[in-house]
C-alpha positions as CSV (number, residue, x, y, z in Angstrom):
1,M,178.8,60.7,4.4
2,E,176.2,58.9,6.3
3,F,173.0,59.1,8.8
4,F,173.0,56.7,11.0
5,H,176.4,55.0,12.1
6,K,175.7,51.7,11.3
7,V,172.9,49.8,9.9
8,T,169.5,49.7,11.6
9,R,168.0,46.6,12.0
10,F,163.9,48.1,12.3
11,P,161.7,45.6,11.2
12,F,159.5,47.9,9.2
13,M,157.4,45.4,7.5
14,N,156.2,44.1,11.3
15,T,153.9,47.5,11.2
16,R,153.2,47.6,7.2
17,K,149.2,47.5,8.7
18,V,149.1,49.9,10.6
19,W,150.5,52.1,7.3
20,Y,147.9,50.3,4.7
21,G,146.0,53.0,7.2
22,L,147.5,56.0,7.7
23,S,148.1,56.2,3.8
24,A,144.3,54.7,3.1
25,L,143.2,57.4,5.3
26,L,145.3,60.1,4.2
27,I,144.1,59.6,-0.2
28,V,140.7,59.2,1.3
29,A,140.0,62.3,3.0
30,S,142.7,64.1,-0.1
31,L,140.4,62.8,-3.1
32,G,137.5,63.0,-0.8
33,L,138.9,67.6,-0.1
34,V,138.9,67.3,-3.9
35,V,135.5,65.9,-4.7
36,I,134.0,68.7,-1.8
37,R,136.1,72.1,-1.8
38,G,138.2,71.5,-5.8
39,L,141.2,73.3,-6.4
40,N,142.0,77.2,-6.6
41,L,142.3,76.9,-9.7
42,G,145.2,80.1,-10.7
43,I,145.1,81.7,-13.6
44,D,146.4,80.1,-16.4
45,F,144.2,77.4,-16.0
46,T,140.7,79.8,-15.8
47,G,141.9,82.7,-17.7
48,G,143.0,86.4,-16.7
49,V,144.3,89.3,-17.8
50,V,148.0,90.2,-18.1
51,V,150.1,93.4,-17.3
52,E,153.8,93.4,-18.0
53,T,155.9,96.7,-17.0
54,N,159.6,98.1,-16.4
55,F,160.4,99.7,-14.4
56,P,163.7,102.3,-14.4
57,R,164.8,100.7,-11.7
58,A,164.0,96.8,-9.9
59,P,161.2,97.7,-7.7
60,N,160.2,96.5,-3.8
61,I,157.7,93.1,-5.6
62,E,156.5,93.5,-2.0
63,V,155.9,97.1,-2.2
64,L,154.0,96.1,-5.3
65,R,151.7,93.9,-3.6
66,T,150.6,95.5,-1.2
67,A,150.1,98.7,-2.9
68,L,147.7,96.9,-5.4
69,A,145.6,95.6,-2.6
70,A,145.3,98.7,-1.4
71,A,144.3,100.4,-4.1
72,G,141.9,97.6,-4.2
73,V,143.3,95.1,-7.0
74,S,142.1,91.6,-5.4
75,G,143.8,88.3,-6.7
76,A,146.8,90.2,-9.2
77,Q,150.1,87.6,-8.4
78,V,152.9,90.0,-9.0
79,Q,156.2,88.7,-10.7
80,A,159.9,90.1,-11.7
81,F,160.4,88.1,-15.4
82,G,163.1,88.5,-17.8
83,S,164.8,91.2,-15.8
84,S,164.8,92.5,-12.1
85,R,163.0,95.4,-13.3
86,D,160.9,93.7,-15.7
87,I,157.5,92.9,-12.8
88,L,154.6,90.2,-14.4
89,V,151.0,90.9,-13.5
90,R,148.8,88.3,-13.5
91,L,144.8,89.3,-12.5
92,P,142.0,87.0,-12.8
93,P,139.3,87.4,-15.7
94,D,136.6,90.3,-15.0
95,P,134.0,90.4,-17.5
96,N,133.3,94.0,-17.0
97,V,136.0,95.3,-17.1
98,K,138.4,95.2,-20.6
99,G,142.5,94.3,-20.7
100,E,143.3,98.2,-21.6
101,Q,141.3,99.0,-18.6
102,V,143.4,96.9,-16.0
103,G,146.7,97.8,-17.6
104,G,146.1,101.3,-17.2
105,R,144.7,100.9,-13.9
106,I,147.9,98.8,-12.7
107,L,149.5,101.1,-13.9
108,E,148.4,104.2,-12.4
109,V,149.8,102.2,-9.1
110,F,152.8,101.7,-10.3
111,H,153.2,105.5,-10.9
112,G,152.9,106.0,-7.3
113,I,155.5,103.8,-6.6
114,D,157.9,105.2,-9.3
115,A,157.3,107.6,-11.9
116,G,159.0,106.4,-14.6
117,V,157.3,102.6,-14.5
118,K,156.8,101.9,-18.6
119,L,153.2,99.9,-19.1
120,Q,154.9,97.4,-22.4
121,R,151.6,94.5,-22.9
122,T,147.9,94.0,-21.6
123,E,147.4,90.6,-23.1
124,V,143.9,88.7,-21.4
125,V,143.9,85.0,-21.4
126,G,140.5,83.5,-22.3
127,P,139.1,80.7,-20.1
128,Q,139.4,78.5,-22.8
129,V,142.5,78.6,-23.4
130,G,143.2,77.8,-19.6
131,Q,141.1,74.8,-20.1
132,E,143.2,73.5,-22.8
133,L,146.3,74.8,-20.9
134,F,144.7,72.7,-17.3
135,V,143.4,70.1,-20.2
136,K,147.2,69.5,-21.3
137,G,149.0,69.7,-17.9
138,S,146.0,66.5,-16.3
139,W,147.8,64.4,-19.7
140,A,150.9,65.1,-18.6
141,L,149.9,63.5,-15.2
142,V,148.3,61.2,-17.1
143,A,151.2,60.2,-19.7
144,T,154.1,60.7,-17.0
145,L,152.4,57.5,-14.8
146,V,151.5,55.5,-18.2
147,L,155.9,55.7,-18.9
148,I,156.6,54.8,-15.4
149,A,153.8,51.7,-15.3
150,I,155.9,50.4,-18.2
151,Y,159.8,50.8,-17.0
152,V,159.1,49.1,-13.5
153,L,156.8,46.6,-15.1
154,L,160.0,45.7,-17.7
155,R,162.7,46.5,-14.6
156,F,161.0,44.0,-12.2
157,T,158.8,41.1,-11.0
158,P,155.3,42.4,-11.7
159,K,154.5,41.9,-7.9
160,L,157.3,44.4,-8.0
161,A,156.1,46.2,-10.6
162,V,152.6,46.7,-8.9
163,G,154.0,47.7,-5.6
164,A,155.8,50.4,-7.3
165,I,153.3,52.2,-9.2
166,L,151.0,52.5,-6.2
167,A,153.5,53.9,-3.8
168,V,154.2,56.5,-7.1
169,L,149.7,57.4,-7.1
170,H,149.9,57.7,-3.3
171,D,152.5,60.5,-3.2
172,P,150.4,62.9,-6.0
173,I,147.5,62.2,-4.5
174,C,149.2,63.1,-0.8
175,V,150.0,66.5,-3.2
176,V,146.9,67.5,-4.4
177,G,144.9,67.1,-1.5
178,F,148.0,69.2,-0.2
179,F,146.0,71.9,-2.7
180,A,143.1,71.2,-1.5
181,V,142.8,71.9,2.0
182,T,145.0,75.0,1.5
183,Q,144.1,76.0,-0.8
184,M,146.7,77.5,-2.2
185,T,146.9,78.4,-6.3
186,F,146.8,75.6,-7.9
187,D,148.9,76.3,-11.9
188,L,151.3,75.0,-14.0
189,T,154.2,75.6,-11.9
190,A,151.8,73.4,-8.9
191,I,151.8,70.0,-12.1
192,S,155.3,70.8,-12.9
193,A,156.7,70.4,-9.0
194,V,153.8,67.0,-9.0
195,L,155.8,66.0,-12.0
196,A,159.2,66.4,-10.3
197,V,157.7,64.5,-7.0
198,I,156.8,61.8,-8.8
199,G,160.1,61.0,-10.4
200,Y,161.8,61.5,-7.0
201,S,159.9,59.5,-5.4
202,L,160.0,56.7,-7.5
203,N,164.3,56.7,-7.6
204,D,164.0,55.6,-4.2
205,T,161.5,52.7,-4.5
206,V,164.3,51.5,-7.5
207,I,167.0,51.9,-4.6
208,V,165.2,49.8,-2.7
209,F,163.6,46.6,-4.8
210,D,167.6,46.4,-6.6
211,R,168.6,46.1,-3.5
212,V,166.0,43.7,-2.4
213,R,166.4,42.0,-5.7
214,E,170.7,41.8,-4.7
215,R,169.6,40.9,-1.2
216,A,168.1,38.1,-2.4
217,R,170.4,36.3,-4.6
218,N,173.0,36.5,-1.5
219,A,170.8,35.6,1.3
220,R,168.4,32.1,-0.4
221,K,168.5,31.4,4.2
222,L,165.7,34.4,4.9
223,T,162.4,34.8,4.4
224,I,161.6,37.5,1.9
225,A,160.5,39.2,4.9
226,Q,163.8,39.5,6.0
227,V,165.1,40.1,3.2
228,I,162.8,43.4,2.6
229,D,164.1,44.4,6.3
230,E,167.3,44.4,5.4
231,S,167.4,46.7,2.6
232,I,165.5,49.1,3.8
233,N,167.5,49.3,6.5
234,Q,170.6,49.4,4.2
235,T,169.3,51.9,2.3
236,L,167.8,53.7,4.7
237,S,170.8,56.5,5.4
238,R,171.1,57.2,2.1
239,T,167.7,57.9,1.7
240,L,167.4,60.5,5.2
241,M,170.5,61.7,4.1
242,T,169.8,62.5,0.4
243,K,166.3,63.7,1.2
244,L,166.4,65.6,4.2
245,V,170.1,67.9,2.4
246,T,166.7,68.1,-0.8
247,L,164.6,69.6,2.0
248,L,166.8,71.7,3.4
249,V,167.2,73.0,-0.2
250,V,163.7,73.3,-0.9
251,V,162.8,75.5,2.3
252,A,165.1,77.9,2.2
253,L,162.8,78.7,-1.8
254,L,159.4,78.0,0.2
255,I,160.6,80.9,2.6
256,F,162.8,82.6,0.4
257,G,161.7,82.4,-3.0
258,G,158.3,84.3,-3.2
259,E,155.3,84.9,-4.0
260,T,155.3,83.2,-7.5
261,L,157.6,79.9,-5.6
262,H,155.4,79.8,-3.3
263,G,152.6,76.7,-4.0
264,F,156.1,74.6,-6.0
265,S,158.3,74.7,-3.6
266,A,155.5,73.9,-1.3
267,A,154.4,71.1,-3.2
268,L,158.3,69.6,-3.6
269,V,158.0,69.6,0.6
270,I,155.2,67.8,0.4
271,G,156.1,65.1,-1.8
272,I,159.5,64.6,-0.2
273,L,158.1,64.1,2.9
274,A,155.6,61.8,1.3
275,G,158.2,59.6,-1.4
276,T,160.3,59.1,1.5
277,Y,157.3,57.3,3.8
278,S,155.6,55.4,1.0
279,S,159.4,54.2,-0.5
280,I,160.4,53.4,3.7
281,Y,155.9,51.6,4.5
282,I,154.9,51.1,0.8
283,S,156.2,50.0,-2.7
284,A,157.9,46.9,-1.2
285,A,155.2,45.7,1.5
286,I,152.4,45.8,-0.9
287,A,154.9,43.7,-2.4
288,L,154.7,41.3,-0.4
289,D,151.2,41.2,0.8
290,F,150.5,40.3,-2.9
291,G,152.1,37.1,-2.5
292,L,156.5,38.3,-4.0
293,R,158.9,35.3,-3.0
294,S,162.5,34.9,-3.1
295,D,161.9,32.5,-6.4
296,D,160.9,35.5,-7.6
297,L,164.0,37.6,-7.7
298,L,166.1,34.6,-8.7
299,E,167.5,34.4,-12.6
300,R,166.7,31.5,-13.5
301,K,169.7,29.7,-15.8
302,H,167.5,27.7,-18.2
303,T,169.6,24.0,-19.4
304,K,169.4,23.2,-23.1
305,P,168.5,20.8,-24.5
306,E,172.3,19.5,-25.7
307,E,173.5,19.9,-22.9
308,V,170.7,17.6,-20.8
309,D,171.3,14.8,-24.0
310,G,175.2,14.8,-22.5
311,L,174.7,14.6,-19.0
312,P,175.9,10.9,-17.6
């Protein structure tokens, strides 16, 4: 199945400087928002109270959230885990209230919905543990980017590798900027979404670069800008089709997945859009402006000394 009925001929490289400006604006705005507004870190990173309950029948989670809000329990994250009858409630830290008191208050509210509910456990997550999780999550992002940089440097020429690395950095920065501007909860699921976005974006960039390398070997009369344009146009239908199908699934998850998966699916939506844009307009264009030539993509055959000596 193809998105377009025939191969397109869009001159992507002719307008690359316009898209450079848009990308620069997005990156500066995202980093500025992170510095000025900061991220709304979830309980995973700030610490808090975790209350685990068990219902005799599967409750309506939205009803539970409404009941907690009406009872004055603010900032509660309610989700099912294990089974639909097991409900986990996460609350931000409150130094004036003990964990046992929080558990009793949650149980009291839930008793008004189902008298058979039982309190399984109450656990207090200290801020030190949350900070440790944030540091480990940040290191996971750094390690991913370093390994990707090593991979593209080994697989492609340095000029192409620079384009791929900068495009990979572009997408997670946009996602983090989205969390800063919306103040959506940034937790471990958000970090996992950012990691997924990085891998998904790199996949498209690698496909475009492989086609660029193949076209450079088969169409040596074309300029490198024409080779890049042809390569992107030849993979454009496949790129848009796969991204559209994935986006449909993620949007459905965003709408019907509930509050627990809201941040994760929203990050994927932004990441897919940013990744599609960067793989088309940013990665190869940067390599071109770094002086990429067709000769850089051609395999060089080294002549052995004995073969030279044997020539007439």
